[in-house]
N, C-alpha and C positions, 0 to 999 in steps of 0.2 A: 480520558481523552487528552491527546497532546495538542496544546494550543500555543506553543511558542512560535513566534514569528519566523525565526530562522528555519525551524523544522517545516513549517507550512510552505515557505518559499522553496525549500529544497524539494519537497514532495511535488509542488506545482511544476517546478522546472523539469523534474524527472518524468512526470506524466505528460507534459507537453513536448518532450524532446523529439518524438518521432523515431524513425528507424531508417537504416540504409538497406537497400536491396539492389544488387548489381551496381553499386556505387551511385545510386540515385536516392535522394532524400524523399521520404514519404511521411506525411503527417499522420499522427495517431489520432483517430477520430473517437475511439471509445476503448475503455478497458486499459489493461496494463500489458505491455508486450511480454510474452512468455520468456522467461529466463533473464528478465531485467533485474537490476539490483533493488528495484522498488517492490517487487512481488513479496519477498520475505518480510519486508518491513510492514506492508499493509496486512499480510497474513497474521503477523504477530499482534497488530493492533486489534484485529477482529477476534483472534483467539483469546486475547486477554479478557475481552468482554465475556466470552463464553466461559472461561475459567472462573471469573468472578460470579457469574450466574450459577454455575454448578456448585461452587463452594457455598454460596449464600442460600440457594433454594433446594438443591437436590441432595446434598450431603447432610444427614442429620447431625445436629450438634450434640 
C-alpha cells in the first residue's frame, strides 16, 4: 500500500477535481472519470495486490 503523504494528496486532488462539460464545471460525486490520469494508477494499485495473492497462494512453489 502506498502511504506517502505527497501521493495521497495527489490522489485526493485528482479524485476531487471534477470535470468540464460544455465549458461548465461539474463535481465528481463518485468513482473515477473514465480516461483520467488517475485510472491507470488506481488499477495498478489494485492489480499489484492481485499479483501478490496469485504469486503467494495460487502458484505452487
